[in-house]
C-alpha positions in Angstrom: 0.0 0.0 0.0 2.9 2.3 0.9 4.5 1.7 -2.5 1.2 2.5 -4.3 1.0 5.8 -2.4 4.6 6.7 -3.3 3.9 5.9 -7.0 0.8 8.1 -7.1 2.5 11.0 -5.2 5.6 10.7 -7.5 3.3 10.8 -10.6 1.6 14.0 -9.2 4.9 15.7 -8.4 6.2 14.8 -11.9 3.2 16.1 -13.6 3.4 19.4 -11.6 7.1 19.7 -12.4 6.3 19.2 -16.1 3.8 22.0 -16.0 6.3 24.5 -14.4 8.8 26.6 -16.3 11.7 24.2 -17.4 14.3 26.1 -15.3 12.2 26.1 -12.1 11.1 22.5 -12.6 14.6 21.4 -13.3 15.9 23.0 -10.1 13.2 21.4 -8.0 13.7 18.0 -9.6 17.5 18.3 -9.1 16.9 19.2 -5.4 14.6 16.2 -5.0 17.1 13.8 -6.6 20.1 15.1 -4.7 18.1 15.0 -1.4 17.1 11.4 -2.0 20.7 10.4 -2.8 22.0 12.2 0.3 19.4 10.5 2.5 20.4 7.2 1.1 24.0 7.8 1.9 23.1 8.9 5.4 21.1 5.6 5.9 24.0 3.6 4.6 26.3 5.3 7.1 23.9 4.4 9.9 23.8 0.8 8.7 27.6 0.7 8.6 27.8 1.8 12.2 25.2 -0.7 13.4 26.5 -3.8 11.7 29.8 -4.3 13.6 27.8 -4.1 16.9 25.6 -7.0 15.8 28.3 -9.3 14.6 29.5 -11.5 17.5 33.2 -11.5 18.2 34.9 -15.0 18.1 35.8 -16.5 21.5 39.2 -18.1 22.3 38.1 -21.5 21.1 36.9 -20.3 17.7 40.1 -18.2 17.3 42.2 -21.3 18.1 40.2 -23.5 15.7 40.5 -20.9 12.9 44.2 -20.6 13.4 44.5 -24.4 13.3 42.6 -24.5 10.0 44.9 -21.8 8.5 48.0 -23.7 9.5 46.7 -27.0 8.3 45.3 -25.8 5.0 
């Protein structure tokens, strides 16, 4: 449902930008695109900060086993 709402709103915004003067519509469209890209980068940065906290650190037994496998292989 959320995707359908976004599609409809994007269609309306695109139509309104098409009706505006090309310079003003281009500036607004550029702002929307750059804003979305920067928001995506911000979210990726948040994900990058959260992931190391959720990955468990290996204990001594796992470390010794991994070292053994490296030496053997």
